[in-house]
Biotite code that builds the C-alpha atoms (Angstrom):
import biotite.structure as struc

atoms = struc.array([
    struc.Atom([0.767, -22.023, -6.731], chain_id="A", res_id=1, res_name="MET", atom_name="CA", element="C"),
    struc.Atom([0.890, -18.759, -4.811], chain_id="A", res_id=2, res_name="SER", atom_name="CA", element="C"),
    struc.Atom([3.869, -16.473, -4.749], chain_id="A", res_id=3, res_name="ALA", atom_name="CA", element="C"),
    struc.Atom([5.184, -15.260, -1.417], chain_id="A", res_id=4, res_name="ALA", atom_name="CA", element="C"),
    struc.Atom([4.601, -11.665, -0.409], chain_id="A", res_id=5, res_name="LEU", atom_name="CA", element="C"),
    struc.Atom([7.719, -9.631, -1.137], chain_id="A", res_id=6, res_name="SER", atom_name="CA", element="C"),
    struc.Atom([8.425, -7.126, 1.637], chain_id="A", res_id=7, res_name="THR", atom_name="CA", element="C"),
    struc.Atom([11.750, -5.866, 0.314], chain_id="A", res_id=8, res_name="THR", atom_name="CA", element="C"),
    struc.Atom([11.854, -3.028, -2.182], chain_id="A", res_id=9, res_name="SER", atom_name="CA", element="C"),
    struc.Atom([11.602, -4.087, -5.816], chain_id="A", res_id=10, res_name="ASN", atom_name="CA", element="C"),
    struc.Atom([12.198, -0.539, -7.056], chain_id="A", res_id=11, res_name="PHE", atom_name="CA", element="C"),
    struc.Atom([15.605, 0.545, -8.327], chain_id="A", res_id=12, res_name="PRO", atom_name="CA", element="C"),
    struc.Atom([14.815, 3.931, -6.737], chain_id="A", res_id=13, res_name="ASP", atom_name="CA", element="C"),
    struc.Atom([12.434, 3.434, -3.789], chain_id="A", res_id=14, res_name="PRO", atom_name="CA", element="C"),
    struc.Atom([12.552, 7.139, -2.925], chain_id="A", res_id=15, res_name="ASP", atom_name="CA", element="C"),
    struc.Atom([11.252, 8.029, -6.392], chain_id="A", res_id=16, res_name="ALA", atom_name="CA", element="C"),
    struc.Atom([8.381, 5.561, -5.954], chain_id="A", res_id=17, res_name="ALA", atom_name="CA", element="C"),
    struc.Atom([7.532, 7.136, -2.588], chain_id="A", res_id=18, res_name="TYR", atom_name="CA", element="C"),
    struc.Atom([7.688, 10.647, -4.051], chain_id="A", res_id=19, res_name="ARG", atom_name="CA", element="C"),
    struc.Atom([5.395, 9.608, -6.916], chain_id="A", res_id=20, res_name="LEU", atom_name="CA", element="C"),
    struc.Atom([2.727, 8.458, -4.445], chain_id="A", res_id=21, res_name="ILE", atom_name="CA", element="C"),
    struc.Atom([3.119, 11.540, -2.236], chain_id="A", res_id=22, res_name="VAL", atom_name="CA", element="C"),
    struc.Atom([2.926, 13.877, -5.234], chain_id="A", res_id=23, res_name="GLU", atom_name="CA", element="C"),
    struc.Atom([-0.250, 12.162, -6.449], chain_id="A", res_id=24, res_name="ALA", atom_name="CA", element="C"),
    struc.Atom([-1.933, 13.378, -3.234], chain_id="A", res_id=25, res_name="HIS", atom_name="CA", element="C"),
    struc.Atom([-0.716, 16.964, -3.482], chain_id="A", res_id=26, res_name="ARG", atom_name="CA", element="C"),
    struc.Atom([-3.467, 19.512, -4.071], chain_id="A", res_id=27, res_name="GLY", atom_name="CA", element="C"),
    struc.Atom([-6.415, 17.180, -3.493], chain_id="A", res_id=28, res_name="ILE", atom_name="CA", element="C"),
    struc.Atom([-8.823, 17.015, -0.573], chain_id="A", res_id=29, res_name="SER", atom_name="CA", element="C"),
    struc.Atom([-8.648, 14.419, 2.196], chain_id="A", res_id=30, res_name="ASP", atom_name="CA", element="C"),
    struc.Atom([-11.704, 12.731, 0.667], chain_id="A", res_id=31, res_name="GLU", atom_name="CA", element="C"),
    struc.Atom([-10.088, 12.623, -2.780], chain_id="A", res_id=32, res_name="GLN", atom_name="CA", element="C"),
    struc.Atom([-6.867, 11.367, -1.199], chain_id="A", res_id=33, res_name="SER", atom_name="CA", element="C"),
    struc.Atom([-8.713, 8.487, 0.478], chain_id="A", res_id=34, res_name="ALA", atom_name="CA", element="C"),
    struc.Atom([-10.472, 7.688, -2.814], chain_id="A", res_id=35, res_name="ALA", atom_name="CA", element="C"),
    struc.Atom([-7.121, 7.754, -4.640], chain_id="A", res_id=36, res_name="LEU", atom_name="CA", element="C"),
    struc.Atom([-5.630, 5.342, -2.088], chain_id="A", res_id=37, res_name="ASP", atom_name="CA", element="C"),
    struc.Atom([-8.607, 2.989, -2.402], chain_id="A", res_id=38, res_name="ALA", atom_name="CA", element="C"),
    struc.Atom([-8.474, 3.049, -6.202], chain_id="A", res_id=39, res_name="ALA", atom_name="CA", element="C"),
    struc.Atom([-4.719, 2.469, -6.182], chain_id="A", res_id=40, res_name="LEU", atom_name="CA", element="C"),
    struc.Atom([-5.084, -0.490, -3.802], chain_id="A", res_id=41, res_name="VAL", atom_name="CA", element="C"),
    struc.Atom([-7.765, -2.094, -5.970], chain_id="A", res_id=42, res_name="LEU", atom_name="CA", element="C"),
    struc.Atom([-5.821, -1.544, -9.201], chain_id="A", res_id=43, res_name="ILE", atom_name="CA", element="C"),
    struc.Atom([-2.615, -2.994, -7.733], chain_id="A", res_id=44, res_name="LEU", atom_name="CA", element="C"),
    struc.Atom([-4.484, -5.882, -6.046], chain_id="A", res_id=45, res_name="ALA", atom_name="CA", element="C"),
    struc.Atom([-5.959, -6.785, -9.413], chain_id="A", res_id=46, res_name="ASN", atom_name="CA", element="C"),
    struc.Atom([-2.506, -6.574, -10.988], chain_id="A", res_id=47, res_name="HIS", atom_name="CA", element="C"),
    struc.Atom([-1.127, -8.973, -8.369], chain_id="A", res_id=48, res_name="ILE", atom_name="CA", element="C"),
    struc.Atom([-4.023, -11.338, -8.973], chain_id="A", res_id=49, res_name="GLY", atom_name="CA", element="C"),
    struc.Atom([-3.065, -13.693, -6.159], chain_id="A", res_id=50, res_name="ASP", atom_name="CA", element="C"),
    struc.Atom([-5.513, -13.931, -3.267], chain_id="A", res_id=51, res_name="LEU", atom_name="CA", element="C"),
    struc.Atom([-2.973, -15.483, -0.893], chain_id="A", res_id=52, res_name="ALA", atom_name="CA", element="C"),
    struc.Atom([-0.471, -12.676, -1.506], chain_id="A", res_id=53, res_name="VAL", atom_name="CA", element="C"),
    struc.Atom([-3.231, -10.092, -1.140], chain_id="A", res_id=54, res_name="LEU", atom_name="CA", element="C"),
    struc.Atom([-4.353, -11.707, 2.124], chain_id="A", res_id=55, res_name="ARG", atom_name="CA", element="C"),
    struc.Atom([-0.772, -11.574, 3.461], chain_id="A", res_id=56, res_name="ASP", atom_name="CA", element="C"),
    struc.Atom([-0.433, -7.927, 2.404], chain_id="A", res_id=57, res_name="ALA", atom_name="CA", element="C"),
    struc.Atom([-3.717, -6.941, 4.078], chain_id="A", res_id=58, res_name="VAL", atom_name="CA", element="C"),
    struc.Atom([-2.679, -8.720, 7.277], chain_id="A", res_id=59, res_name="THR", atom_name="CA", element="C"),
    struc.Atom([0.728, -7.026, 7.314], chain_id="A", res_id=60, res_name="LEU", atom_name="CA", element="C"),
    struc.Atom([-0.671, -3.573, 6.562], chain_id="A", res_id=61, res_name="ALA", atom_name="CA", element="C"),
    struc.Atom([-3.373, -3.884, 9.206], chain_id="A", res_id=62, res_name="LYS", atom_name="CA", element="C"),
    struc.Atom([-0.834, -5.069, 11.785], chain_id="A", res_id=63, res_name="ARG", atom_name="CA", element="C"),
    struc.Atom([1.394, -2.077, 11.029], chain_id="A", res_id=64, res_name="ARG", atom_name="CA", element="C"),
    struc.Atom([-1.489, 0.368, 11.395], chain_id="A", res_id=65, res_name="VAL", atom_name="CA", element="C"),
    struc.Atom([-2.617, -1.183, 14.692], chain_id="A", res_id=66, res_name="VAL", atom_name="CA", element="C"),
    struc.Atom([0.969, -1.280, 16.023], chain_id="A", res_id=67, res_name="ASP", atom_name="CA", element="C"),
    struc.Atom([1.509, 2.392, 15.105], chain_id="A", res_id=68, res_name="GLU", atom_name="CA", element="C"),
    struc.Atom([-1.728, 3.400, 16.834], chain_id="A", res_id=69, res_name="GLN", atom_name="CA", element="C"),
    struc.Atom([-0.784, 1.474, 19.963], chain_id="A", res_id=70, res_name="GLN", atom_name="CA", element="C"),
    struc.Atom([2.707, 2.969, 19.996], chain_id="A", res_id=71, res_name="ALA", atom_name="CA", element="C"),
    struc.Atom([1.246, 6.466, 19.744], chain_id="A", res_id=72, res_name="ALA", atom_name="CA", element="C"),
    struc.Atom([-1.102, 5.869, 22.686], chain_id="A", res_id=73, res_name="SER", atom_name="CA", element="C"),
])
């Protein structure tokens, strides 16, 4: 049975989680930053281990990116 994708924060301090990710990118090139993001996605996807949840997350993330691009146009 698949778990549902959780879209509410599960962190006791969401700002600290955000800062941790932002700080991980500080001082590295754009190419290294993209590689870090890709590695992080793959590591966390493996941790989730649920293809249905991953599919929902990919769909949601892609929709947000497309919506943001359209809003900026």
